[in-house]
N, C-alpha and C positions, 0 to 999 in steps of 0.2 A: 534563367536561361534554359536549363534542362527541361523545365515544365513546358516552356514554349516549344522546344524542339519535339517533345513527346506529343503535344497537341498537333503540331504541324505534320508529324509522321502519321498520326491516326487519321487526320483529315485527308492526307495524301492517299492512304490506303482506301479510305471510304470513297474518295473521288475517283480513284481508278476503278473501284467496283461499280460505281454509278455509271462510268463511261462504258464499261463492259455490258452492263445490263441497265439500260435507260428506264425500263418500266418499273423497277423496284427501288424507289427512292427511300422507302421505309427500311428496307434491308440495309441500305447504305448508312442510314442514320444509326441503326442498331449496331452495325459493324463498327462504325466510328466510336460509339459509346463503349462497346466491348473492348476494342483495341486500346482505347484511352484508359479504361479501367485497368487492363492488364499492364499497360506501361507505367501507370502511376502507383501500382502496388509495390510495396517494399519487399524485397525477397527476404527470406529467413536467412539470417547470418549465422555462420558457424561460430560457436562459442567454445573456446578452448577449455579442456577439463580443469586447468589450473584456475581460470577465472570463475568457472562454475563452483569449484571447491571453495574458493575464496568467498564467493557470495553465500554459499551454504554456511561457512564458518561465521560470517558476519551475522547471518540470521540467528544462528545458535547463540552467539555472544550476546546479541540484543535480547534474546529470550531469557538467557541466564541473568542478565542485568535486571530485567523486569522482575524475574522471580526473586532475585536477591533484594531488590527494593521492596517488593511486597512482603518478604520475610522480615526485613528490618522494620517496616511499618507495623507488622503484626506484633513483633517483639516490643516495639515502642508502646503500642496500645496496651499490651499486657502489663508492661512495666508501669505505665501511668495508672492503670486500673488497680494494680497492687499498691502503689503509693497512695492512691486515694483511699483504699480500704484500710491501710495502715494508719493513715492520718485520722480517718473516722474512728478507728478503734482507739487510738491514742486520745482523741477528744472525748470519747465515751468514758475512758478510764479517768481522765482528768475531771470530767463532770461528776462521776460517781465519787471520786476522792473529795471533791469540793462539797458534795452533798453530805458525805459522812462527817466532814469537818464541821459543818453547820449544825448537825444534829447533836 
């Protein structure tokens, strides 16, 4: 409904311009499009400092969570790598022990 009223107002303004100056239909069309664009634009809304601070805190918290997850993943990879190395070292020891027992 609001969009229809904005279109109606823009066409009314352009129509009045066309009635004033019959020779410039192109100017009336450009005026219609310009007024319509201005009416359909959304104005910048005021954002309270509290909401802005909440948004900034939310972004910080998300960043901290991502960093914490990345750190945990890094620690998990390091732990798995160490376990693999320990397991391989243990297998080598067992292999050498079996080889000594056979000889």
